[in-house]
N, CA, C, O and CB atoms as a CASP TS submission, in Angstrom:
PFRMAT TS
TARGET T0000
AUTHOR 0000-0000-0000
METHOD Language model
MODEL 1
PARENT N/A
ATOM      1  N   UNK     1      80.921 145.433  39.278  1.00  0.00           N
ATOM      2  CA  UNK     1      81.120 146.787  39.748  1.00  0.00           C
ATOM      3  C   UNK     1      81.186 147.711  38.540  1.00  0.00           C
ATOM      4  O   UNK     1      81.881 147.428  37.564  1.00  0.00           O
ATOM      5  CB  UNK     1      82.404 146.900  40.613  1.00  0.00           C
ATOM      6  N   UNK     2      80.453 148.820  38.618  1.00  0.00           N
ATOM      7  CA  UNK     2      80.451 149.775  37.507  1.00  0.00           C
ATOM      8  C   UNK     2      81.596 150.769  37.666  1.00  0.00           C
ATOM      9  O   UNK     2      81.890 151.260  38.757  1.00  0.00           O
ATOM     10  CB  UNK     2      79.098 150.520  37.428  1.00  0.00           C
ATOM     11  N   UNK     3      82.225 151.041  36.532  1.00  0.00           N
ATOM     12  CA  UNK     3      83.314 152.006  36.476  1.00  0.00           C
ATOM     13  C   UNK     3      83.034 152.931  35.299  1.00  0.00           C
ATOM     14  O   UNK     3      82.644 152.484  34.221  1.00  0.00           O
ATOM     15  CB  UNK     3      84.715 151.299  36.337  1.00  0.00           C
ATOM     16  N   UNK     4      83.240 154.232  35.521  1.00  0.00           N
ATOM     17  CA  UNK     4      83.056 155.211  34.453  1.00  0.00           C
ATOM     18  C   UNK     4      84.401 155.853  34.136  1.00  0.00           C
ATOM     19  O   UNK     4      85.086 156.351  35.029  1.00  0.00           O
ATOM     20  CB  UNK     4      82.006 156.291  34.853  1.00  0.00           C
ATOM     21  N   UNK     5      84.771 155.837  32.860  1.00  0.00           N
ATOM     22  CA  UNK     5      86.003 156.460  32.390  1.00  0.00           C
ATOM     23  C   UNK     5      85.607 157.659  31.528  1.00  0.00           C
ATOM     24  O   UNK     5      84.930 157.506  30.511  1.00  0.00           O
ATOM     25  CB  UNK     5      86.902 155.439  31.586  1.00  0.00           C
ATOM     26  N   UNK     6      86.030 158.837  31.939  1.00  0.00           N
ATOM     27  CA  UNK     6      85.759 160.057  31.179  1.00  0.00           C
ATOM     28  C   UNK     6      87.053 160.480  30.499  1.00  0.00           C
ATOM     29  O   UNK     6      88.077 160.673  31.155  1.00  0.00           O
ATOM     30  CB  UNK     6      85.201 161.202  32.102  1.00  0.00           C
ATOM     31  N   UNK     7      86.998 160.622  29.177  1.00  0.00           N
ATOM     32  CA  UNK     7      88.172 160.973  28.381  1.00  0.00           C
ATOM     33  C   UNK     7      87.916 162.331  27.736  1.00  0.00           C
ATOM     34  O   UNK     7      86.888 162.539  27.092  1.00  0.00           O
ATOM     35  CB  UNK     7      88.479 159.880  27.297  1.00  0.00           C
ATOM     36  N   UNK     8      88.860 163.250  27.916  1.00  0.00           N
ATOM     37  CA  UNK     8      88.728 164.600  27.368  1.00  0.00           C
ATOM     38  C   UNK     8      90.034 165.017  26.696  1.00  0.00           C
ATOM     39  O   UNK     8      91.107 164.554  27.085  1.00  0.00           O
ATOM     40  CB  UNK     8      88.342 165.610  28.478  1.00  0.00           C
ATOM     41  N   UNK     9      89.949 165.897  25.682  1.00  0.00           N
ATOM     42  CA  UNK     9      91.184 166.431  25.102  1.00  0.00           C
ATOM     43  C   UNK     9      91.947 167.222  26.168  1.00  0.00           C
ATOM     44  O   UNK     9      91.347 167.912  26.993  1.00  0.00           O
ATOM     45  CB  UNK     9      90.873 167.332  23.865  1.00  0.00           C
ATOM     46  N   UNK    10      93.259 167.114  26.139  1.00  0.00           N
ATOM     47  CA  UNK    10      94.071 167.890  27.080  1.00  0.00           C
ATOM     48  C   UNK    10      93.954 169.376  26.771  1.00  0.00           C
ATOM     49  O   UNK    10      93.674 169.768  25.639  1.00  0.00           O
ATOM     50  CB  UNK    10      95.549 167.446  27.026  1.00  0.00           C
ATOM     51  N   UNK    11      94.171 170.192  27.789  1.00  0.00           N
ATOM     52  CA  UNK    11      94.168 171.635  27.610  1.00  0.00           C
ATOM     53  C   UNK    11      95.218 172.010  26.574  1.00  0.00           C
ATOM     54  O   UNK    11      96.349 171.528  26.620  1.00  0.00           O
ATOM     55  CB  UNK    11      94.430 172.363  28.953  1.00  0.00           C
ATOM     56  N   UNK    12      94.836 172.869  25.648  1.00  0.00           N
ATOM     57  CA  UNK    12      95.762 173.315  24.615  1.00  0.00           C
ATOM     58  C   UNK    12      95.707 172.482  23.343  1.00  0.00           C
ATOM     59  O   UNK    12      96.282 172.872  22.327  1.00  0.00           O
ATOM     60  CB  UNK    12      97.150 173.300  25.150  1.00  0.00           C
ATOM     61  N   UNK    13      95.030 171.351  23.383  1.00  0.00           N
ATOM     62  CA  UNK    13      94.888 170.509  22.192  1.00  0.00           C
ATOM     63  C   UNK    13      93.668 170.990  21.418  1.00  0.00           C
ATOM     64  O   UNK    13      92.605 171.200  22.003  1.00  0.00           O
ATOM     65  CB  UNK    13      94.752 168.988  22.573  1.00  0.00           C
ATOM     66  N   UNK    14      93.811 171.165  20.118  1.00  0.00           N
ATOM     67  CA  UNK    14      92.715 171.595  19.263  1.00  0.00           C
ATOM     68  C   UNK    14      91.555 170.612  19.381  1.00  0.00           C
ATOM     69  O   UNK    14      91.756 169.399  19.328  1.00  0.00           O
ATOM     70  CB  UNK    14      93.180 171.718  17.795  1.00  0.00           C
ATOM     71  N   UNK    15      90.342 171.139  19.540  1.00  0.00           N
ATOM     72  CA  UNK    15      89.147 170.310  19.680  1.00  0.00           C
ATOM     73  C   UNK    15      88.120 170.752  18.642  1.00  0.00           C
ATOM     74  O   UNK    15      87.224 171.532  18.963  1.00  0.00           O
ATOM     75  CB  UNK    15      88.558 170.408  21.124  1.00  0.00           C
ATOM     76  N   UNK    16      88.232 170.266  17.394  1.00  0.00           N
ATOM     77  CA  UNK    16      87.308 170.711  16.345  1.00  0.00           C
ATOM     78  C   UNK    16      85.851 170.327  16.629  1.00  0.00           C
ATOM     79  O   UNK    16      84.939 171.068  16.263  1.00  0.00           O
ATOM     80  CB  UNK    16      87.731 170.129  15.011  1.00  0.00           C
ATOM     81  N   UNK    17      85.626 169.200  17.263  1.00  0.00           N
ATOM     82  CA  UNK    17      84.259 168.799  17.588  1.00  0.00           C
ATOM     83  C   UNK    17      83.650 169.766  18.609  1.00  0.00           C
ATOM     84  O   UNK    17      82.490 170.158  18.478  1.00  0.00           O
ATOM     85  CB  UNK    17      84.232 167.351  18.132  1.00  0.00           C
ATOM     86  N   UNK    18      84.418 170.141  19.606  1.00  0.00           N
ATOM     87  CA  UNK    18      83.947 171.108  20.587  1.00  0.00           C
ATOM     88  C   UNK    18      83.643 172.455  19.943  1.00  0.00           C
ATOM     89  O   UNK    18      82.634 173.085  20.257  1.00  0.00           O
ATOM     90  CB  UNK    18      84.977 171.280  21.690  1.00  0.00           C
ATOM     91  N   UNK    19      84.529 172.898  19.030  1.00  0.00           N
ATOM     92  CA  UNK    19      84.302 174.164  18.328  1.00  0.00           C
ATOM     93  C   UNK    19      83.015 174.102  17.514  1.00  0.00           C
ATOM     94  O   UNK    19      82.232 175.052  17.522  1.00  0.00           O
ATOM     95  CB  UNK    19      85.495 174.498  17.411  1.00  0.00           C
ATOM     96  N   UNK    20      82.789 172.991  16.809  1.00  0.00           N
ATOM     97  CA  UNK    20      81.583 172.840  15.992  1.00  0.00           C
ATOM     98  C   UNK    20      80.327 172.874  16.866  1.00  0.00           C
ATOM     99  O   UNK    20      79.328 173.490  16.494  1.00  0.00           O
ATOM    100  CB  UNK    20      81.639 171.523  15.190  1.00  0.00           C
ATOM    101  N   UNK    21      80.376 172.216  18.021  1.00  0.00           N
ATOM    102  CA  UNK    21      79.235 172.232  18.940  1.00  0.00           C
ATOM    103  C   UNK    21      78.971 173.654  19.427  1.00  0.00           C
ATOM    104  O   UNK    21      77.822 174.095  19.471  1.00  0.00           O
ATOM    105  CB  UNK    21      79.486 171.289  20.141  1.00  0.00           C
ATOM    106  N   UNK    22      80.036 174.374  19.794  1.00  0.00           N
ATOM    107  CA  UNK    22      79.885 175.756  20.252  1.00  0.00           C
ATOM    108  C   UNK    22      79.252 176.640  19.192  1.00  0.00           C
ATOM    109  O   UNK    22      78.353 177.425  19.493  1.00  0.00           O
ATOM    110  CB  UNK    22      81.231 176.325  20.653  1.00  0.00           C
ATOM    111  N   UNK    23      79.716 176.518  17.945  1.00  0.00           N
ATOM    112  CA  UNK    23      79.152 177.319  16.850  1.00  0.00           C
ATOM    113  C   UNK    23      77.693 176.950  16.601  1.00  0.00           C
ATOM    114  O   UNK    23      76.866 177.828  16.356  1.00  0.00           O
ATOM    115  CB  UNK    23      79.972 177.125  15.561  1.00  0.00           C
ATOM    116  N   UNK    24      77.372 175.661  16.662  1.00  0.00           N
ATOM    117  CA  UNK    24      75.993 175.223  16.446  1.00  0.00           C
ATOM    118  C   UNK    24      75.076 175.760  17.540  1.00  0.00           C
ATOM    119  O   UNK    24      73.955 176.182  17.253  1.00  0.00           O
ATOM    120  CB  UNK    24      75.918 173.689  16.398  1.00  0.00           C
ATOM    121  N   UNK    25      75.534 175.749  18.780  1.00  0.00           N
ATOM    122  CA  UNK    25      74.724 176.281  19.873  1.00  0.00           C
ATOM    123  C   UNK    25      74.464 177.776  19.679  1.00  0.00           C
ATOM    124  O   UNK    25      73.349 178.253  19.893  1.00  0.00           O
ATOM    125  CB  UNK    25      75.417 176.033  21.224  1.00  0.00           C
ATOM    126  N   UNK    26      75.502 178.508  19.272  1.00  0.00           N
ATOM    127  CA  UNK    26      75.323 179.939  18.999  1.00  0.00           C
ATOM    128  C   UNK    26      74.337 180.142  17.860  1.00  0.00           C
ATOM    129  O   UNK    26      73.499 181.043  17.912  1.00  0.00           O
ATOM    130  CB  UNK    26      76.672 180.604  18.659  1.00  0.00           C
ATOM    131  N   UNK    27      74.434 179.299  16.820  1.00  0.00           N
ATOM    132  CA  UNK    27      73.517 179.384  15.686  1.00  0.00           C
ATOM    133  C   UNK    27      72.076 179.103  16.073  1.00  0.00           C
ATOM    134  O   UNK    27      71.150 179.577  15.415  1.00  0.00           O
ATOM    135  CB  UNK    27      73.942 178.424  14.611  1.00  0.00           C
ATOM    136  N   UNK    28      71.882 178.344  17.127  1.00  0.00           N
ATOM    137  CA  UNK    28      70.536 178.050  17.616  1.00  0.00           C
ATOM    138  C   UNK    28      70.022 179.131  18.570  1.00  0.00           C
ATOM    139  O   UNK    28      68.915 179.026  19.097  1.00  0.00           O
ATOM    140  CB  UNK    28      70.522 176.697  18.314  1.00  0.00           C
ATOM    141  N   UNK    29      70.826 180.160  18.786  1.00  0.00           N
ATOM    142  CA  UNK    29      70.378 181.278  19.600  1.00  0.00           C
ATOM    143  C   UNK    29      70.797 181.238  21.057  1.00  0.00           C
ATOM    144  O   UNK    29      70.362 182.080  21.843  1.00  0.00           O
ATOM    145  CB  UNK    29      68.929 181.357  19.537  1.00  0.00           C
ATOM    146  N   UNK    30      71.627 180.284  21.435  1.00  0.00           N
ATOM    147  CA  UNK    30      72.100 180.230  22.818  1.00  0.00           C
ATOM    148  C   UNK    30      73.235 181.227  22.987  1.00  0.00           C
ATOM    149  O   UNK    30      74.229 181.179  22.262  1.00  0.00           O
ATOM    150  CB  UNK    30      72.564 178.792  23.201  1.00  0.00           C
ATOM    151  N   UNK    31      73.081 182.129  23.948  1.00  0.00           N
ATOM    152  CA  UNK    31      74.083 183.170  24.180  1.00  0.00           C
ATOM    153  C   UNK    31      74.988 182.765  25.337  1.00  0.00           C
ATOM    154  O   UNK    31      74.654 181.885  26.132  1.00  0.00           O
ATOM    155  CB  UNK    31      73.406 184.533  24.471  1.00  0.00           C
ATOM    156  N   UNK    32      76.129 183.421  25.413  1.00  0.00           N
ATOM    157  CA  UNK    32      77.026 183.220  26.547  1.00  0.00           C
ATOM    158  C   UNK    32      77.798 181.920  26.505  1.00  0.00           C
ATOM    159  O   UNK    32      78.219 181.423  27.550  1.00  0.00           O
ATOM    160  CB  UNK    32      76.253 183.277  27.803  1.00  0.00           C
ATOM    161  N   UNK    33      77.996 181.354  25.327  1.00  0.00           N
ATOM    162  CA  UNK    33      78.748 180.114  25.194  1.00  0.00           C
ATOM    163  C   UNK    33      80.232 180.454  25.148  1.00  0.00           C
ATOM    164  O   UNK    33      80.682 181.189  24.269  1.00  0.00           O
ATOM    165  CB  UNK    33      78.314 179.321  23.923  1.00  0.00           C
ATOM    166  N   UNK    34      80.980 179.919  26.093  1.00  0.00           N
ATOM    167  CA  UNK    34      82.434 180.085  26.078  1.00  0.00           C
ATOM    168  C   UNK    34      83.063 178.922  25.325  1.00  0.00           C
ATOM    169  O   UNK    34      82.511 178.439  24.337  1.00  0.00           O
ATOM    170  CB  UNK    34      83.002 180.175  27.522  1.00  0.00           C
ATOM    171  N   UNK    35      84.196 178.487  25.789  1.00  0.00           N
ATOM    172  CA  UNK    35      84.874 177.356  25.149  1.00  0.00           C
ATOM    173  C   UNK    35      84.073 176.073  25.383  1.00  0.00           C
ATOM    174  O   UNK    35      83.571 175.838  26.482  1.00  0.00           O
ATOM    175  CB  UNK    35      86.326 177.202  25.692  1.00  0.00           C
ATOM    176  N   UNK    36      83.962 175.265  24.360  1.00  0.00           N
ATOM    177  CA  UNK    36      83.280 173.974  24.447  1.00  0.00           C
ATOM    178  C   UNK    36      84.306 172.888  24.157  1.00  0.00           C
ATOM    179  O   UNK    36      85.022 172.953  23.157  1.00  0.00           O
ATOM    180  CB  UNK    36      82.063 173.892  23.450  1.00  0.00           C
ATOM    181  N   UNK    37      84.376 171.897  25.027  1.00  0.00           N
ATOM    182  CA  UNK    37      85.273 170.754  24.841  1.00  0.00           C
ATOM    183  C   UNK    37      84.405 169.501  24.762  1.00  0.00           C
ATOM    184  O   UNK    37      83.504 169.315  25.579  1.00  0.00           O
ATOM    185  CB  UNK    37      86.334 170.648  26.013  1.00  0.00           C
ATOM    186  N   UNK    38      84.669 168.656  23.797  1.00  0.00           N
ATOM    187  CA  UNK    38      83.898 167.423  23.629  1.00  0.00           C
ATOM    188  C   UNK    38      84.791 166.228  23.929  1.00  0.00           C
ATOM    189  O   UNK    38      85.937 166.168  23.484  1.00  0.00           O
ATOM    190  CB  UNK    38      83.310 167.321  22.192  1.00  0.00           C
ATOM    191  N   UNK    39      84.264 165.294  24.676  1.00  0.00           N
ATOM    192  CA  UNK    39      85.005 164.089  25.021  1.00  0.00           C
ATOM    193  C   UNK    39      84.104 162.880  24.920  1.00  0.00           C
ATOM    194  O   UNK    39      83.133 162.870  24.163  1.00  0.00           O
ATOM    195  CB  UNK    39      85.600 164.196  26.426  1.00  0.00           C
ATOM    196  N   UNK    40      84.434 161.867  25.687  1.00  0.00           N
ATOM    197  CA  UNK    40      83.619 160.657  25.673  1.00  0.00           C
ATOM    198  C   UNK    40      83.584 160.046  27.066  1.00  0.00           C
ATOM    199  O   UNK    40      84.504 160.218  27.866  1.00  0.00           O
ATOM    200  CB  UNK    40      84.161 159.638  24.647  1.00  0.00           C
ATOM    201  N   UNK    41      82.502 159.331  27.333  1.00  0.00           N
ATOM    202  CA  UNK    41      82.337 158.626  28.599  1.00  0.00           C
ATOM    203  C   UNK    41      82.148 157.152  28.268  1.00  0.00           C
ATOM    204  O   UNK    41      81.298 156.796  27.451  1.00  0.00           O
ATOM    205  CB  UNK    41      81.122 159.195  29.434  1.00  0.00           C
ATOM    206  N   UNK    42      82.932 156.308  28.897  1.00  0.00           N
ATOM    207  CA  UNK    42      82.840 154.863  28.705  1.00  0.00           C
ATOM    208  C   UNK    42      82.454 154.250  30.036  1.00  0.00           C
ATOM    209  O   UNK    42      83.160 154.425  31.030  1.00  0.00           O
ATOM    210  CB  UNK    42      84.186 154.259  28.168  1.00  0.00           C
ATOM    211  N   UNK    43      81.337 153.531  30.066  1.00  0.00           N
ATOM    212  CA  UNK    43      80.902 152.853  31.284  1.00  0.00           C
ATOM    213  C   UNK    43      81.238 151.374  31.148  1.00  0.00           C
ATOM    214  O   UNK    43      80.907 150.734  30.150  1.00  0.00           O
ATOM    215  CB  UNK    43      79.370 153.064  31.541  1.00  0.00           C
ATOM    216  N   UNK    44      81.895 150.849  32.161  1.00  0.00           N
ATOM    217  CA  UNK    44      82.316 149.449  32.166  1.00  0.00           C
ATOM    218  C   UNK    44      81.667 148.717  33.333  1.00  0.00           C
ATOM    219  O   UNK    44      81.573 149.255  34.436  1.00  0.00           O
ATOM    220  CB  UNK    44      83.856 149.338  32.246  1.00  0.00           C
ATOM    221  N   UNK    45      81.233 147.522  33.093  1.00  0.00           N
ATOM    222  CA  UNK    45      80.744 146.652  34.157  1.00  0.00           C
ATOM    223  C   UNK    45      81.824 145.594  34.361  1.00  0.00           C
ATOM    224  O   UNK    45      82.037 144.738  33.503  1.00  0.00           O
ATOM    225  CB  UNK    45      79.329 146.002  33.803  1.00  0.00           C
ATOM    226  N   UNK    46      82.500 145.662  35.499  1.00  0.00           N
ATOM    227  CA  UNK    46      83.597 144.748  35.794  1.00  0.00           C
ATOM    228  C   UNK    46      83.159 143.722  36.828  1.00  0.00           C
ATOM    229  O   UNK    46      82.319 144.010  37.681  1.00  0.00           O
ATOM    230  CB  UNK    46      84.831 145.519  36.291  1.00  0.00           C
ATOM    231  N   UNK    47      83.726 142.530  36.751  1.00  0.00           N
ATOM    232  CA  UNK    47      83.396 141.488  37.736  1.00  0.00           C
ATOM    233  C   UNK    47      84.174 141.677  39.027  1.00  0.00           C
ATOM    234  O   UNK    47      83.857 141.050  40.038  1.00  0.00           O
ATOM    235  CB  UNK    47      83.680 140.099  37.160  1.00  0.00           C
ATOM    236  N   UNK    48      85.181 142.527  39.006  1.00  0.00           N
ATOM    237  CA  UNK    48      85.989 142.810  40.198  1.00  0.00           C
ATOM    238  C   UNK    48      85.110 143.400  41.300  1.00  0.00           C
ATOM    239  O   UNK    48      84.277 144.265  41.030  1.00  0.00           O
ATOM    240  CB  UNK    48      87.151 143.781  39.857  1.00  0.00           C
ATOM    241  N   UNK    49      85.291 142.938  42.540  1.00  0.00           N
ATOM    242  CA  UNK    49      84.491 143.451  43.661  1.00  0.00           C
ATOM    243  C   UNK    49      85.254 144.432  44.546  1.00  0.00           C
ATOM    244  O   UNK    49      84.646 145.151  45.339  1.00  0.00           O
ATOM    245  CB  UNK    49      84.000 142.301  44.504  1.00  0.00           C
ATOM    246  N   UNK    50      86.568 144.468  44.420  1.00  0.00           N
ATOM    247  CA  UNK    50      87.391 145.402  45.200  1.00  0.00           C
ATOM    248  C   UNK    50      87.464 146.729  44.440  1.00  0.00           C
ATOM    249  O   UNK    50      87.997 146.763  43.331  1.00  0.00           O
ATOM    250  CB  UNK    50      88.837 144.817  45.455  1.00  0.00           C
ATOM    251  N   UNK    51      86.938 147.830  45.009  1.00  0.00           N
ATOM    252  CA  UNK    51      86.930 149.110  44.306  1.00  0.00           C
ATOM    253  C   UNK    51      88.320 149.587  43.871  1.00  0.00           C
ATOM    254  O   UNK    51      88.466 150.136  42.779  1.00  0.00           O
ATOM    255  CB  UNK    51      86.303 150.150  45.181  1.00  0.00           C
ATOM    256  N   UNK    52      89.318 149.388  44.693  1.00  0.00           N
ATOM    257  CA  UNK    52      90.676 149.833  44.343  1.00  0.00           C
ATOM    258  C   UNK    52      91.207 149.053  43.140  1.00  0.00           C
ATOM    259  O   UNK    52      91.831 149.626  42.247  1.00  0.00           O
ATOM    260  CB  UNK    52      91.631 149.662  45.549  1.00  0.00           C
ATOM    261  N   UNK    53      90.957 147.758  43.124  1.00  0.00           N
ATOM    262  CA  UNK    53      91.413 146.938  41.995  1.00  0.00           C
ATOM    263  C   UNK    53      90.630 147.256  40.725  1.00  0.00           C
ATOM    264  O   UNK    53      91.192 147.258  39.630  1.00  0.00           O
ATOM    265  CB  UNK    53      91.281 145.447  42.330  1.00  0.00           C
ATOM    266  N   UNK    54      89.335 147.523  40.870  1.00  0.00           N
ATOM    267  CA  UNK    54      88.516 147.891  39.718  1.00  0.00           C
ATOM    268  C   UNK    54      89.009 149.209  39.125  1.00  0.00           C
ATOM    269  O   UNK    54      89.112 149.350  37.906  1.00  0.00           O
ATOM    270  CB  UNK    54      87.027 148.000  40.119  1.00  0.00           C
ATOM    271  N   UNK    55      89.311 150.169  39.995  1.00  0.00           N
ATOM    272  CA  UNK    55      89.818 151.462  39.509  1.00  0.00           C
ATOM    273  C   UNK    55      91.161 151.289  38.818  1.00  0.00           C
ATOM    274  O   UNK    55      91.390 151.866  37.755  1.00  0.00           O
ATOM    275  CB  UNK    55      89.951 152.466  40.670  1.00  0.00           C
ATOM    276  N   UNK    56      92.045 150.504  39.407  1.00  0.00           N
ATOM    277  CA  UNK    56      93.365 150.265  38.809  1.00  0.00           C
ATOM    278  C   UNK    56      93.230 149.590  37.439  1.00  0.00           C
ATOM    279  O   UNK    56      93.944 149.941  36.499  1.00  0.00           O
ATOM    280  CB  UNK    56      94.233 149.394  39.749  1.00  0.00           C
ATOM    281  N   UNK    57      92.316 148.624  37.330  1.00  0.00           N
ATOM    282  CA  UNK    57      92.114 147.933  36.058  1.00  0.00           C
ATOM    283  C   UNK    57      91.588 148.906  34.997  1.00  0.00           C
ATOM    284  O   UNK    57      92.048 148.895  33.855  1.00  0.00           O
ATOM    285  CB  UNK    57      91.135 146.750  36.236  1.00  0.00           C
ATOM    286  N   UNK    58      90.620 149.747  35.383  1.00  0.00           N
ATOM    287  CA  UNK    58      90.059 150.716  34.439  1.00  0.00           C
ATOM    288  C   UNK    58      91.104 151.750  34.018  1.00  0.00           C
ATOM    289  O   UNK    58      91.129 152.168  32.860  1.00  0.00           O
ATOM    290  CB  UNK    58      88.843 151.420  35.060  1.00  0.00           C
ATOM    291  N   UNK    59      91.959 152.162  34.942  1.00  0.00           N
ATOM    292  CA  UNK    59      93.027 153.100  34.588  1.00  0.00           C
ATOM    293  C   UNK    59      93.984 152.477  33.581  1.00  0.00           C
ATOM    294  O   UNK    59      94.433 153.150  32.654  1.00  0.00           O
ATOM    295  CB  UNK    59      93.794 153.540  35.843  1.00  0.00           C
ATOM    296  N   UNK    60      94.297 151.200  33.756  1.00  0.00           N
ATOM    297  CA  UNK    60      95.172 150.512  32.801  1.00  0.00           C
ATOM    298  C   UNK    60      94.490 150.395  31.438  1.00  0.00           C
ATOM    299  O   UNK    60      95.136 150.564  30.404  1.00  0.00           O
ATOM    300  CB  UNK    60      95.557 149.111  33.327  1.00  0.00           C
ATOM    301  N   UNK    61      93.188 150.105  31.436  1.00  0.00           N
ATOM    302  CA  UNK    61      92.432 150.041  30.181  1.00  0.00           C
ATOM    303  C   UNK    61      92.461 151.393  29.468  1.00  0.00           C
ATOM    304  O   UNK    61      92.630 151.463  28.250  1.00  0.00           O
ATOM    305  CB  UNK    61      90.972 149.611  30.449  1.00  0.00           C
ATOM    306  N   UNK    62      92.295 152.454  30.239  1.00  0.00           N
ATOM    307  CA  UNK    62      92.315 153.798  29.654  1.00  0.00           C
ATOM    308  C   UNK    62      93.679 154.125  29.068  1.00  0.00           C
ATOM    309  O   UNK    62      93.768 154.664  27.966  1.00  0.00           O
ATOM    310  CB  UNK    62      91.937 154.842  30.703  1.00  0.00           C
ATOM    311  N   UNK    63      94.744 153.801  29.801  1.00  0.00           N
ATOM    312  CA  UNK    63      96.102 154.071  29.307  1.00  0.00           C
ATOM    313  C   UNK    63      96.411 153.275  28.038  1.00  0.00           C
ATOM    314  O   UNK    63      97.063 153.785  27.127  1.00  0.00           O
ATOM    315  CB  UNK    63      97.136 153.740  30.392  1.00  0.00           C
ATOM    316  N   UNK    64      95.946 152.033  27.979  1.00  0.00           N
ATOM    317  CA  UNK    64      96.311 151.151  26.869  1.00  0.00           C
ATOM    318  C   UNK    64      95.382 151.239  25.657  1.00  0.00           C
ATOM    319  O   UNK    64      95.805 150.953  24.537  1.00  0.00           O
ATOM    320  CB  UNK    64      96.340 149.746  27.353  1.00  0.00           C
ATOM    321  N   UNK    65      94.110 151.635  25.871  1.00  0.00           N
ATOM    322  CA  UNK    65      93.174 151.608  24.749  1.00  0.00           C
ATOM    323  C   UNK    65      92.188 152.772  24.706  1.00  0.00           C
ATOM    324  O   UNK    65      91.993 153.369  23.647  1.00  0.00           O
ATOM    325  CB  UNK    65      92.413 150.341  24.786  1.00  0.00           C
ATOM    326  N   UNK    66      91.575 153.099  25.816  1.00  0.00           N
ATOM    327  CA  UNK    66      90.440 154.017  25.797  1.00  0.00           C
ATOM    328  C   UNK    66      90.817 155.469  25.553  1.00  0.00           C
ATOM    329  O   UNK    66      90.007 156.231  25.025  1.00  0.00           O
ATOM    330  CB  UNK    66      89.706 153.919  27.080  1.00  0.00           C
ATOM    331  N   UNK    67      92.017 155.867  25.922  1.00  0.00           N
ATOM    332  CA  UNK    67      92.459 157.254  25.739  1.00  0.00           C
ATOM    333  C   UNK    67      93.787 157.282  24.994  1.00  0.00           C
ATOM    334  O   UNK    67      94.646 156.420  25.186  1.00  0.00           O
ATOM    335  CB  UNK    67      92.590 157.977  27.104  1.00  0.00           C
ATOM    336  N   UNK    68      93.933 158.275  24.155  1.00  0.00           N
ATOM    337  CA  UNK    68      95.228 158.549  23.526  1.00  0.00           C
ATOM    338  C   UNK    68      95.930 159.524  24.470  1.00  0.00           C
ATOM    339  O   UNK    68      95.701 160.732  24.407  1.00  0.00           O
ATOM    340  CB  UNK    68      95.076 159.147  22.034  1.00  0.00           C
ATOM    341  N   UNK    69      96.783 158.994  25.341  1.00  0.00           N
ATOM    342  CA  UNK    69      97.347 159.808  26.420  1.00  0.00           C
ATOM    343  C   UNK    69      98.279 160.917  25.938  1.00  0.00           C
ATOM    344  O   UNK    69      98.693 161.759  26.735  1.00  0.00           O
ATOM    345  CB  UNK    69      98.089 158.927  27.371  1.00  0.00           C
ATOM    346  N   UNK    70      98.611 160.931  24.661  1.00  0.00           N
ATOM    347  CA  UNK    70      99.412 162.034  24.123  1.00  0.00           C
ATOM    348  C   UNK    70      98.554 163.297  24.055  1.00  0.00           C
ATOM    349  O   UNK    70      99.035 164.388  24.361  1.00  0.00           O
ATOM    350  CB  UNK    70      99.977 161.676  22.713  1.00  0.00           C
ATOM    351  N   UNK    71      97.293 163.157  23.658  1.00  0.00           N
ATOM    352  CA  UNK    71      96.430 164.323  23.468  1.00  0.00           C
ATOM    353  C   UNK    71      95.185 164.330  24.356  1.00  0.00           C
ATOM    354  O   UNK    71      94.433 165.305  24.356  1.00  0.00           O
ATOM    355  CB  UNK    71      96.008 164.396  22.038  1.00  0.00           C
ATOM    356  N   UNK    72      94.962 163.249  25.115  1.00  0.00           N
ATOM    357  CA  UNK    72      93.772 163.160  25.943  1.00  0.00           C
ATOM    358  C   UNK    72      94.139 162.838  27.395  1.00  0.00           C
ATOM    359  O   UNK    72      95.133 162.166  27.670  1.00  0.00           O
ATOM    360  CB  UNK    72      92.820 162.099  25.387  1.00  0.00           C
ATOM    361  N   UNK    73      93.319 163.331  28.300  1.00  0.00           N
ATOM    362  CA  UNK    73      93.441 162.957  29.704  1.00  0.00           C
ATOM    363  C   UNK    73      92.202 162.134  30.048  1.00  0.00           C
ATOM    364  O   UNK    73      91.206 162.159  29.325  1.00  0.00           O
ATOM    365  CB  UNK    73      93.581 164.228  30.644  1.00  0.00           C
ATOM    366  N   UNK    74      92.277 161.410  31.157  1.00  0.00           N
ATOM    367  CA  UNK    74      91.127 160.616  31.549  1.00  0.00           C
ATOM    368  C   UNK    74      90.951 160.643  33.061  1.00  0.00           C
ATOM    369  O   UNK    74      91.883 160.912  33.819  1.00  0.00           O
ATOM    370  CB  UNK    74      91.274 159.177  31.053  1.00  0.00           C
ATOM    371  N   UNK    75      89.721 160.353  33.468  1.00  0.00           N
ATOM    372  CA  UNK    75      89.365 160.272  34.872  1.00  0.00           C
ATOM    373  C   UNK    75      88.554 158.996  35.058  1.00  0.00           C
ATOM    374  O   UNK    75      87.686 158.689  34.242  1.00  0.00           O
ATOM    375  CB  UNK    75      88.567 161.541  35.342  1.00  0.00           C
ATOM    376  N   UNK    76      88.829 158.251  36.124  1.00  0.00           N
ATOM    377  CA  UNK    76      88.117 157.004  36.411  1.00  0.00           C
ATOM    378  C   UNK    76      87.328 157.177  37.703  1.00  0.00           C
ATOM    379  O   UNK    76      87.864 157.632  38.714  1.00  0.00           O
ATOM    380  CB  UNK    76      89.106 155.798  36.520  1.00  0.00           C
ATOM    381  N   UNK    77      86.044 156.807  37.658  1.00  0.00           N
ATOM    382  CA  UNK    77      85.175 156.854  38.832  1.00  0.00           C
ATOM    383  C   UNK    77      84.577 155.465  39.032  1.00  0.00           C
ATOM    384  O   UNK    77      84.081 154.853  38.086  1.00  0.00           O
ATOM    385  CB  UNK    77      84.048 157.938  38.670  1.00  0.00           C
ATOM    386  N   UNK    78      84.626 154.975  40.262  1.00  0.00           N
ATOM    387  CA  UNK    78      84.007 153.697  40.603  1.00  0.00           C
ATOM    388  C   UNK    78      82.651 153.991  41.215  1.00  0.00           C
ATOM    389  O   UNK    78      82.538 154.773  42.158  1.00  0.00           O
ATOM    390  CB  UNK    78      84.902 152.861  41.583  1.00  0.00           C
ATOM    391  N   UNK    79      81.622 153.357  40.669  1.00  0.00           N
ATOM    392  CA  UNK    79      80.254 153.600  41.169  1.00  0.00           C
ATOM    393  C   UNK    79      79.879 152.581  42.229  1.00  0.00           C
ATOM    394  O   UNK    79      78.771 152.626  42.763  1.00  0.00           O
ATOM    395  CB  UNK    79      79.234 153.554  40.015  1.00  0.00           C
TER
END
């Protein structure tokens, strides 16, 4: 079963990578760029067949390793 974990900086946390992307886009001539936030997407292929258990396992993985929960939030989607 495929699971997608999306990790993003929490609101209010400085995001230098997002700022750099925003400035680069403006430098390339793209107008109307507001705040840019950069995160990461981790796709997992799990052997679990129960969607609820797969989601719970991925959430535990995110809490323990994939996200720094002090400064990042995460979302888990089961495909």
